[in-house]
Steps between C-alpha positions, in 0.01 A plus 500: 500500500812307442515131432615279792818318427687235707852370493424242239344753254818712554725193428305423175542851377855530611593172319317617182679836512834311484375248236161577337502160327487278814218246481265448793677175575834676525352777712345241743839311522687834573251612763458155663209383705245602221355304216518596131118530506513753796759706311288496183188620701709777671655608159157528352371708800809735492458550122120564533566746786753676276766460759727445207485442133698263274707673231835503324761749614714630215857586544561797280874452486442140358324645205737788407386776745796537741429868599242549762402849629250654740343815367312745727268737316334829604189581309248780473221492745208271425692300246665241717273202427465580135882527452566185710260301281664629189845406625381144586436443131871513405655150463823588670325645815492232744338674797270808541372635820349824619708657770488768770772744584712689260417291205150381384591185312755238545598268214770243430608427144750282330716577195760335283765768579539841677442691165157320464415593859592859447304526182187349660518728804572818295328441172190301611418571858644851486265586211179369648259795553480558879850378594675772695819327610670161523765354721672181398706252706683201351441184681825293472347213686200393707522350846127421545202564271123427524537167330702374788300671792392257768191507721594668829503286813285762673190389291522133574239373732618262776 
C-alpha cells in the first residue's frame, strides 16, 4: 500500500528537491499557511515512511569526470544478478539495473575522457566472464535525472 500524500507534502519534497538545505522555517515561509513545527512533523513522517531520503548528489563533471555513458549489457542466462552486483562495485559505475528486452543489464558510468571510457568497456566489462555483448551510448547532457524527479500530481490526495 502506498503512503498517502497531500499537496503540502508534495510542496515540501519539491522545495527540498530544488534546495536540500532549506530549513523547516524556510519551508514554512515558502509554503505559507503552515508552521515550522508542522513542517518538521511532516518532514519526519516523510523520512520515516521512506518517501525520500536525504543525501548529497555529486556532479561527476565537477570532479573531473566529464564523459558519461550508458552501457547496455547482454549476459549469459542465469548470470544477470551476479554480474549486475559485480558491476555495481566499480567506482566509476554510477547506476546499475537489471533490464528486460535485448539487453539484460543497464549501467551508467563516468570517465575522465573517451579513451578511459573505451578501455573500461572493452578491457573491464568485456572481459568479465558471462558478458556476451555490450552497446555503449555517450550521454552529452541530461535533461532530467532521478535526483530531480518530482512526486506525480496523480498520487496527491485532495
